KETOR-930120 format. One record per residue (C-alpha): residue number from 0; chain; x, y, z. Coordinates in nm, 3 decimals. Each point is the difference from the previous one (the first is absolute). Last residue first. Layout:
<rs>
     n   chain        px        py        pz
   NUM       A         X         Y         Z
...
</rs>
This chain:
<rs>
     n   chain        px        py        pz
   227       A     0.166     3.237     0.312
   226       A    -0.326    -0.161    -0.113
   225       A     0.018    -0.212    -0.315
   224       A    -0.047     0.196    -0.324
   223       A    -0.336     0.049    -0.165
   222       A    -0.233    -0.247    -0.159
   221       A    -0.141    -0.345     0.050
   220       A    -0.354     0.010    -0.137
   219       A    -0.090    -0.366     0.036
   218       A     0.222    -0.279     0.135
   217       A     0.007    -0.351    -0.149
   216       A     0.101    -0.295     0.220
   215       A     0.102    -0.356    -0.096
   214       A    -0.048    -0.229     0.298
   213       A     0.197    -0.285     0.161
   212       A    -0.167    -0.171     0.294
   211       A     0.087    -0.205     0.309
   210       A    -0.259    -0.135     0.239
   209       A    -0.015    -0.148     0.351
   208       A    -0.346    -0.058     0.147
   207       A    -0.152    -0.053     0.345
   206       A    -0.323    -0.169     0.107
   205       A    -0.170    -0.069     0.334
   204       A    -0.291    -0.242    -0.035
   203       A    -0.281    -0.100     0.236
   202       A    -0.238    -0.297    -0.023
   201       A    -0.272     0.043     0.259
   200       A    -0.207    -0.173     0.269
   199       A    -0.103     0.279     0.242
   198       A    -0.341     0.071    -0.146
   197       A    -0.117     0.136    -0.335
   196       A    -0.213    -0.309    -0.060
   195       A     0.127    -0.072    -0.350
   194       A     0.090    -0.355     0.103
   193       A     0.357     0.122     0.062
   192       A     0.033     0.377    -0.037
   191       A     0.242     0.049    -0.289
   190       A     0.267     0.245    -0.116
   189       A     0.064     0.163     0.336
   188       A     0.275     0.251    -0.082
   187       A     0.336     0.090     0.149
   186       A     0.123     0.339    -0.132
   185       A     0.224    -0.013    -0.305
   184       A     0.378     0.048    -0.011
   183       A     0.166     0.099    -0.326
   182       A     0.373     0.000    -0.081
   181       A     0.110     0.174    -0.320
   180       A     0.311    -0.013    -0.220
   179       A     0.027     0.256    -0.280
   178       A     0.163     0.056    -0.339
   177       A    -0.084     0.312    -0.203
   176       A     0.110     0.084    -0.356
   175       A    -0.033     0.356    -0.133
   174       A    -0.142     0.173    -0.307
   173       A    -0.053     0.375    -0.049
   172       A     0.306     0.048    -0.222
   171       A     0.228    -0.299     0.033
   170       A     0.053    -0.273     0.259
   169       A    -0.042     0.172     0.337
   168       A     0.069    -0.238     0.287
   167       A    -0.232    -0.100     0.282
   166       A     0.114    -0.203     0.300
   165       A    -0.207    -0.178     0.260
   164       A    -0.120    -0.050     0.355
   163       A    -0.334    -0.113     0.139
   162       A    -0.228    -0.017     0.301
   161       A    -0.365    -0.104    -0.025
   160       A    -0.309     0.030     0.218
   159       A    -0.322    -0.196     0.050
   158       A    -0.322    -0.112    -0.162
   157       A    -0.150    -0.338    -0.093
   156       A    -0.297    -0.068    -0.229
   155       A    -0.140    -0.356    -0.005
   154       A    -0.150    -0.180    -0.299
   153       A    -0.127    -0.356     0.045
   152       A    -0.011    -0.237     0.299
   151       A    -0.107    -0.312    -0.190
   150       A    -0.138    -0.258     0.245
   149       A     0.095    -0.370     0.006
   148       A     0.359    -0.062    -0.111
   147       A     0.121     0.061     0.353
   146       A    -0.106     0.363    -0.027
   145       A    -0.005     0.068    -0.373
   144       A     0.207     0.253    -0.188
   143       A     0.076     0.362     0.086
   142       A    -0.024     0.256    -0.282
   141       A     0.222     0.285     0.110
   140       A    -0.048     0.376    -0.036
   139       A     0.243     0.272     0.102
   138       A     0.008     0.337     0.174
   137       A     0.298     0.224     0.066
   136       A     0.094     0.300     0.213
   135       A     0.337     0.174    -0.015
   134       A     0.378    -0.005     0.007
   133       A     0.292     0.082    -0.230
   132       A     0.378     0.030     0.011
   131       A     0.212     0.154    -0.273
   130       A     0.324    -0.002    -0.201
   129       A    -0.019     0.235    -0.300
   128       A     0.234     0.005    -0.300
   127       A     0.007     0.270    -0.272
   126       A     0.153     0.298     0.184
   125       A     0.224    -0.244     0.192
   124       A    -0.042    -0.159     0.345
   123       A    -0.338     0.174     0.005
   122       A    -0.161    -0.087     0.334
   121       A    -0.358    -0.116     0.027
   120       A    -0.331     0.039     0.177
   119       A    -0.306    -0.210    -0.073
   118       A    -0.371     0.008     0.065
   117       A    -0.267    -0.264    -0.038
   116       A    -0.337    -0.116    -0.120
   115       A    -0.002    -0.369    -0.087
   114       A    -0.213    -0.233    -0.209
   113       A     0.007    -0.378    -0.006
   112       A    -0.169    -0.258    -0.222
   111       A    -0.121    -0.359    -0.027
   110       A     0.241    -0.206     0.214
   109       A    -0.100    -0.366     0.017
   108       A    -0.020    -0.173     0.338
   107       A    -0.032    -0.380     0.018
   106       A    -0.124    -0.294     0.208
   105       A    -0.131     0.191     0.299
   104       A     0.048    -0.190     0.326
   103       A    -0.085    -0.372     0.021
   102       A     0.251    -0.050    -0.283
   101       A     0.307     0.078     0.213
   100       A     0.284     0.094    -0.236
    99       A    -0.203     0.283    -0.150
    98       A     0.052     0.094    -0.366
    97       A     0.089     0.356    -0.106
    96       A    -0.037     0.177    -0.337
    95       A     0.161     0.318    -0.128
    94       A    -0.128     0.060    -0.356
    93       A     0.015     0.379     0.022
    92       A    -0.179     0.330    -0.061
    91       A     0.136     0.317     0.158
    90       A    -0.124     0.362     0.034
    89       A     0.197     0.309     0.096
    88       A    -0.070     0.341     0.152
    87       A     0.279     0.250     0.066
    86       A     0.123     0.285     0.219
    85       A     0.325     0.195    -0.017
    84       A     0.325     0.123     0.150
    83       A     0.337     0.072    -0.166
    82       A     0.313     0.112     0.188
    81       A     0.345     0.073    -0.148
    80       A    -0.007     0.339    -0.172
    79       A    -0.301     0.124     0.196
    78       A    -0.362    -0.100     0.064
    77       A    -0.054    -0.171    -0.335
    76       A    -0.369    -0.082    -0.008
    75       A    -0.137    -0.330    -0.128
    74       A    -0.353    -0.091    -0.111
    73       A    -0.144    -0.343    -0.061
    72       A    -0.144    -0.266    -0.226
    71       A     0.082    -0.371     0.007
    70       A    -0.083    -0.320    -0.189
    69       A     0.117    -0.349     0.100
    68       A     0.013    -0.351    -0.143
    67       A     0.086    -0.286     0.234
    66       A     0.177    -0.334     0.004
    65       A    -0.045    -0.288     0.243
    64       A     0.060    -0.133     0.349
    63       A    -0.171    -0.204     0.268
    62       A     0.030    -0.041     0.374
    61       A    -0.163    -0.199     0.277
    60       A     0.000     0.012     0.379
    59       A    -0.232    -0.216     0.209
    58       A    -0.173     0.017     0.335
    57       A    -0.248    -0.222     0.185
    56       A    -0.193     0.011     0.330
    55       A    -0.001     0.373     0.069
    54       A    -0.238     0.078     0.284
    53       A    -0.180    -0.279     0.179
    52       A    -0.324     0.163     0.117
    51       A    -0.105     0.095    -0.352
    50       A     0.223    -0.171    -0.254
    49       A     0.268     0.185    -0.196
    48       A     0.169    -0.134    -0.313
    47       A     0.313     0.202    -0.077
    46       A     0.172     0.089    -0.329
    45       A     0.325     0.190    -0.064
    44       A     0.005     0.078    -0.372
    43       A     0.317     0.099    -0.188
    42       A    -0.023     0.162    -0.345
    41       A     0.291     0.009    -0.245
    40       A     0.088     0.241    -0.277
    39       A     0.128     0.065    -0.348
    38       A     0.018     0.298    -0.229
    37       A    -0.125     0.177    -0.309
    36       A    -0.044     0.361    -0.104
    35       A    -0.213     0.302    -0.071
    34       A     0.042     0.374     0.044
    33       A    -0.162     0.338     0.041
    32       A     0.151     0.332     0.107
    31       A    -0.096     0.345     0.128
    30       A     0.268     0.261     0.065
    29       A     0.321     0.103     0.176
    28       A     0.299    -0.221    -0.085
    27       A     0.189     0.304    -0.149
    26       A     0.140    -0.187    -0.299
    25       A     0.364    -0.088    -0.041
    24       A     0.164     0.013    -0.346
    23       A     0.095    -0.366    -0.030
    22       A     0.287    -0.144     0.207
    21       A     0.223    -0.257    -0.168
    20       A     0.188    -0.165     0.288
    19       A    -0.258     0.091     0.268
    18       A    -0.289    -0.097    -0.225
    17       A     0.162    -0.336    -0.077
    16       A     0.055    -0.063     0.372
    15       A    -0.365     0.072     0.078
    14       A    -0.121    -0.220    -0.287
    13       A     0.222    -0.282     0.123
    12       A    -0.138     0.043     0.353
    11       A    -0.358    -0.029    -0.131
    10       A     0.085    -0.307    -0.207
     9       A     0.173    -0.167     0.295
     8       A    -0.299     0.070     0.228
     7       A    -0.242    -0.153    -0.250
     6       A     0.224    -0.306    -0.045
     5       A     0.019    -0.046     0.377
     4       A    -0.378     0.027     0.030
     3       A    -0.038    -0.277    -0.259
     2       A     0.261    -0.217     0.172
     1       A    -0.176     0.044     0.334
     0       A    -0.326    -0.110    -0.169
</rs>
Protein backbone atom coordinates (compact mmCIF):
# COMPACT_ATOMS: atom_id res chain seq x y z
CA UNK A 1 0.00 0.00 0.00
CA UNK A 2 2.88 2.40 0.80
CA UNK A 3 4.30 1.70 -2.65
CA UNK A 4 0.94 2.49 -4.26
CA UNK A 5 0.66 5.80 -2.38
CA UNK A 6 4.26 6.60 -3.32
CA UNK A 7 3.50 6.03 -7.00
CA UNK A 8 0.44 8.30 -6.77
CA UNK A 9 2.48 11.05 -5.12
CA UNK A 10 5.26 10.73 -7.72
CA UNK A 11 2.75 11.02 -10.58
CA UNK A 12 1.17 14.11 -9.04
CA UNK A 13 4.57 15.77 -8.50
CA UNK A 14 5.61 14.91 -12.07
CA UNK A 15 2.46 16.54 -13.40
CA UNK A 16 3.18 19.64 -11.31
CA UNK A 17 6.75 19.87 -12.59
CA UNK A 18 5.61 19.37 -16.19
CA UNK A 19 3.06 22.16 -15.82
CA UNK A 20 5.70 24.48 -14.38
CA UNK A 21 8.12 23.74 -17.26
CA UNK A 22 5.49 23.99 -20.01
CA UNK A 23 2.73 26.11 -18.50
CA UNK A 24 -0.67 26.07 -20.25
CA UNK A 25 -2.74 29.23 -20.51
CA UNK A 26 -3.84 29.49 -16.85
CA UNK A 27 -7.50 29.32 -15.95
CA UNK A 28 -9.10 31.37 -13.20
CA UNK A 29 -9.69 28.37 -10.80
CA UNK A 30 -13.14 29.74 -9.87
CA UNK A 31 -15.99 27.39 -10.76
CA UNK A 32 -17.71 24.03 -10.37
CA UNK A 33 -15.81 20.81 -11.09
CA UNK A 34 -16.23 17.04 -11.18
CA UNK A 35 -13.64 14.30 -11.19
CA UNK A 36 -12.84 10.63 -10.80
CA UNK A 37 -9.76 8.65 -9.90
CA UNK A 38 -8.04 5.70 -8.27
CA UNK A 39 -5.93 5.22 -5.16
CA UNK A 40 -4.85 2.99 -2.34
CA UNK A 41 -5.45 2.87 1.38
CA UNK A 42 -5.17 1.08 4.69
CA UNK A 43 -7.58 0.74 7.60
CA UNK A 44 -6.45 0.17 11.20
CA UNK A 45 -8.87 -1.21 13.79
CA UNK A 46 -8.25 -1.02 17.55
CA UNK A 47 -10.59 -3.58 19.14
CA UNK A 48 -11.54 -4.10 22.80
CA UNK A 49 -13.71 -6.70 24.52
CA UNK A 50 -15.39 -5.19 27.58
CA UNK A 51 -17.06 -7.20 30.34
CA UNK A 52 -19.44 -5.66 32.85
CA UNK A 53 -17.75 -5.35 36.23
CA UNK A 54 -14.31 -6.18 34.83
CA UNK A 55 -13.75 -3.51 32.22
CA UNK A 56 -11.57 -4.23 29.20
CA UNK A 57 -10.40 -7.84 29.28
CA UNK A 58 -8.93 -8.18 25.77
CA UNK A 59 -7.55 -5.86 23.08
CA UNK A 60 -6.25 -6.34 19.57
CA UNK A 61 -5.02 -4.17 16.70
CA UNK A 62 -5.41 -5.23 13.08
CA UNK A 63 -4.85 -3.60 9.72
CA UNK A 64 -5.69 -4.24 6.09
CA UNK A 65 -5.05 -2.52 2.79
CA UNK A 66 -6.45 -2.34 -0.72
CA UNK A 67 -7.26 -0.15 -3.72
CA UNK A 68 -10.03 2.39 -4.10
CA UNK A 69 -12.05 4.19 -6.76
CA UNK A 70 -13.18 7.73 -6.06
CA UNK A 71 -15.54 10.36 -7.50
CA UNK A 72 -15.62 14.03 -6.48
CA UNK A 73 -17.63 17.19 -7.14
CA UNK A 74 -16.91 20.63 -5.76
CA UNK A 75 -16.63 24.37 -6.12
CA UNK A 76 -13.50 26.54 -5.90
CA UNK A 77 -13.18 30.30 -5.58
CA UNK A 78 -9.99 32.17 -6.35
CA UNK A 79 -9.67 34.74 -3.56
CA UNK A 80 -6.69 36.59 -5.05
CA UNK A 81 -3.68 35.85 -7.25
CA UNK A 82 -2.29 33.17 -4.93
CA UNK A 83 -5.12 31.85 -2.72
CA UNK A 84 -7.88 29.41 -3.72
CA UNK A 85 -10.61 28.16 -1.36
CA UNK A 86 -13.42 25.68 -1.96
CA UNK A 87 -15.79 22.97 -0.80
CA UNK A 88 -16.24 19.42 -2.11
CA UNK A 89 -18.10 16.13 -1.73
CA UNK A 90 -16.48 12.81 -2.64
CA UNK A 91 -17.40 9.14 -2.58
CA UNK A 92 -15.08 6.09 -2.42
CA UNK A 93 -15.48 2.37 -3.04
CA UNK A 94 -12.63 0.01 -2.14
CA UNK A 95 -11.54 -3.59 -1.56
CA UNK A 96 -9.74 -2.86 1.75
CA UNK A 97 -10.05 -5.97 3.92
CA UNK A 98 -8.74 -6.65 7.44
CA UNK A 99 -8.28 -9.93 9.33
CA UNK A 100 -8.05 -10.04 13.14
CA UNK A 101 -5.03 -11.67 14.77
CA UNK A 102 -7.12 -12.80 17.76
CA UNK A 103 -9.97 -14.96 16.44
CA UNK A 104 -12.17 -14.54 19.52
CA UNK A 105 -12.64 -10.91 18.42
CA UNK A 106 -14.08 -10.11 14.99
CA UNK A 107 -12.55 -12.22 12.26
CA UNK A 108 -12.59 -9.66 9.44
CA UNK A 109 -13.58 -6.11 8.45
CA UNK A 110 -14.35 -5.29 4.81
CA UNK A 111 -14.64 -1.67 3.73
CA UNK A 112 -17.82 -1.02 1.71
CA UNK A 113 -17.85 2.72 1.03
CA UNK A 114 -16.88 6.15 2.33
CA UNK A 115 -18.19 9.63 1.65
CA UNK A 116 -16.74 12.93 2.80
CA UNK A 117 -17.86 16.56 2.89
CA UNK A 118 -14.95 18.92 3.19
CA UNK A 119 -13.29 22.25 2.54
CA UNK A 120 -9.86 23.11 1.24
CA UNK A 121 -7.61 26.14 0.96
CA UNK A 122 -4.58 26.32 -1.28
CA UNK A 123 -1.64 28.40 -2.44
CA UNK A 124 -0.79 28.84 -6.12
CA UNK A 125 2.94 28.23 -6.45
CA UNK A 126 2.43 28.97 -10.16
CA UNK A 127 -0.69 30.07 -12.09
CA UNK A 128 -1.35 26.41 -12.98
CA UNK A 129 -0.21 24.58 -9.81
CA UNK A 130 -2.05 24.58 -6.48
CA UNK A 131 -0.76 23.22 -3.16
CA UNK A 132 -3.57 22.78 -0.63
CA UNK A 133 -4.74 21.40 2.70
CA UNK A 134 -8.20 19.97 3.35
CA UNK A 135 -10.40 18.92 6.27
CA UNK A 136 -13.96 17.83 6.89
CA UNK A 137 -16.52 15.26 8.01
CA UNK A 138 -16.64 11.68 6.74
CA UNK A 139 -18.76 8.57 7.10
CA UNK A 140 -17.91 5.00 6.11
CA UNK A 141 -19.40 1.53 6.13
CA UNK A 142 -17.66 -1.71 7.14
CA UNK A 143 -18.91 -5.28 7.06
CA UNK A 144 -17.52 -6.86 10.24
CA UNK A 145 -17.13 -10.64 10.27
CA UNK A 146 -18.02 -13.11 12.98
CA UNK A 147 -17.33 -12.80 16.69
CA UNK A 148 -15.10 -15.77 17.48
CA UNK A 149 -16.42 -17.57 14.43
CA UNK A 150 -19.87 -17.79 16.04
CA UNK A 151 -21.99 -14.68 15.42
CA UNK A 152 -21.84 -12.49 12.29
CA UNK A 153 -21.66 -8.83 13.29
CA UNK A 154 -22.67 -7.35 9.92
CA UNK A 155 -22.72 -3.81 8.54
CA UNK A 156 -21.58 -0.96 10.79
CA UNK A 157 -21.44 2.75 9.86
CA UNK A 158 -18.63 4.84 11.38
CA UNK A 159 -18.24 8.62 11.32
CA UNK A 160 -15.43 11.02 12.06
CA UNK A 161 -13.11 13.66 10.58
CA UNK A 162 -10.36 13.76 7.97
CA UNK A 163 -7.26 15.87 7.33
CA UNK A 164 -5.52 15.96 3.98
CA UNK A 165 -2.92 17.64 1.80
CA UNK A 166 -2.36 17.58 -1.94
CA UNK A 167 -1.30 19.19 -5.18
CA UNK A 168 -3.38 19.97 -8.26
CA UNK A 169 -1.85 20.88 -11.60
CA UNK A 170 -3.61 22.15 -14.71
CA UNK A 171 -3.02 19.86 -17.69
CA UNK A 172 -4.72 21.57 -20.63
CA UNK A 173 -7.88 23.58 -21.12
CA UNK A 174 -10.34 22.77 -18.32
CA UNK A 175 -8.55 19.59 -17.20
CA UNK A 176 -6.30 19.18 -14.17
CA UNK A 177 -4.65 16.33 -12.24
CA UNK A 178 -5.01 16.12 -8.44
CA UNK A 179 -2.96 14.00 -6.02
CA UNK A 180 -3.92 13.84 -2.34
CA UNK A 181 -3.01 12.09 0.91
CA UNK A 182 -5.72 11.83 3.58
CA UNK A 183 -5.82 10.70 7.21
CA UNK A 184 -9.22 9.79 8.68
CA UNK A 185 -10.08 9.20 12.33
CA UNK A 186 -13.45 7.65 13.23
CA UNK A 187 -15.25 7.86 16.55
CA UNK A 188 -15.13 4.71 18.73
CA UNK A 189 -18.15 2.51 18.10
CA UNK A 190 -19.79 -0.42 19.90
CA UNK A 191 -20.22 -2.95 17.11
CA UNK A 192 -21.78 -5.71 19.21
CA UNK A 193 -23.56 -6.17 22.54
CA UNK A 194 -22.58 -9.65 23.71
CA UNK A 195 -25.58 -11.99 24.02
CA UNK A 196 -27.73 -9.25 22.48
CA UNK A 197 -28.77 -8.09 25.94
CA UNK A 198 -27.73 -4.45 25.50
CA UNK A 199 -25.80 -4.52 28.78
CA UNK A 200 -22.21 -3.81 29.70
CA UNK A 201 -20.59 -6.67 27.74
CA UNK A 202 -19.53 -5.13 24.42
CA UNK A 203 -17.13 -5.36 21.52
CA UNK A 204 -15.86 -1.86 20.69
CA UNK A 205 -13.82 -0.69 17.70
CA UNK A 206 -11.86 2.50 17.02
CA UNK A 207 -10.87 2.81 13.35
CA UNK A 208 -8.53 5.06 11.39
CA UNK A 209 -7.66 5.14 7.68
CA UNK A 210 -4.78 6.34 5.51
CA UNK A 211 -5.53 6.88 1.81
CA UNK A 212 -3.81 8.30 -1.25
CA UNK A 213 -5.65 9.16 -4.46
CA UNK A 214 -4.99 10.50 -7.94
CA UNK A 215 -7.96 12.15 -9.70
CA UNK A 216 -8.60 13.66 -13.11
CA UNK A 217 -10.63 16.88 -12.71
CA UNK A 218 -12.81 18.74 -15.22
CA UNK A 219 -13.88 22.33 -14.48
CA UNK A 220 -17.03 23.90 -15.92
CA UNK A 221 -17.44 27.45 -17.17
CA UNK A 222 -13.94 28.76 -16.49
CA UNK A 223 -13.83 32.23 -17.93
CA UNK A 224 -12.28 35.60 -17.32
CA UNK A 225 -8.79 36.55 -16.26
CA UNK A 226 -7.34 35.69 -12.84
CA UNK A 227 -7.86 38.38 -10.19
CA UNK A 228 -5.21 41.11 -10.03
